[in-house]
N, C-alpha and C positions, 0 to 999 in steps of 0.2 A: 504494499500500500504505499503510495507515495503522496507527498505533500503537494497540493495544488495551490497553495497560497504562502509566500514566504513572509508576509506581514502579520504581526499580531493583531488580533481583534479583541475587543472589550465585550464583556458580558456579565450577566448575573445569574448564578445558579438558581434555576427555577425549582429543582427538586433532585434529590439524590438518595437512592435506597441502598443503605450500607449493606443490608443483608444480601442483596443481589449484585452490588457492585456497578450499578448503572444509574444514570440520570440524564437530565438535560439542562443546558445552559441557554438562556435567552440572550441572543446576540443584539447588542446595543445599536449597531449601524444598520441592521437589517430588520430586527423585530422578530425574526423567526427563531425557533429553537434548534439547537444542534446537540446531538447524542454524544454522551461521554461515558466511558467505562473504566472500571478500576485499573485495567492494565496500563492505560495511558497515565493514570494518577500515580501508579507505582513508579513508572519511568521518571516521573517528575519529582518523586520523593514525597508524595502525599498518600494517605490511606483513605480519606474521606473528604467530601465537599459538604458545606453546609448551606441550606436554602438561604437566599439573599446575599450570599458572599460574592464579592466582586472578584472576576478573574480576567486574565488575559490568556489567549491561546491561538494556536494555528489550526488551520483545517487541513484534513487529509481525506482522501477518498477512501472510505472503509468498505468492507464487504457488502453493507446494507445501505450505503450512501454516505454523505459527509458526516465526519466526526471530529471532536476536538482532540488535539494532541499538544505537547509541550505546554502544558497548563501551568500558569503562574498566578498565585493568589495575590491580589492587590490590596495593600493595607491602607 
């Protein structure tokens, strides 16, 4: 799976189910949600995301469509 966008995008965690390791981030510049899964969080050094948390991320083409990668929590 390759990255299709080299620029970081901003968003807010809409929800994240720790038990399943999946969730969605609402993109600030587009308004649509993007999928996130635990494997991309682990690569970035995180275990979970929290609803309402501000994040930056890149987008890659996953097996089921676009998904977040290289996630950074914005403080």
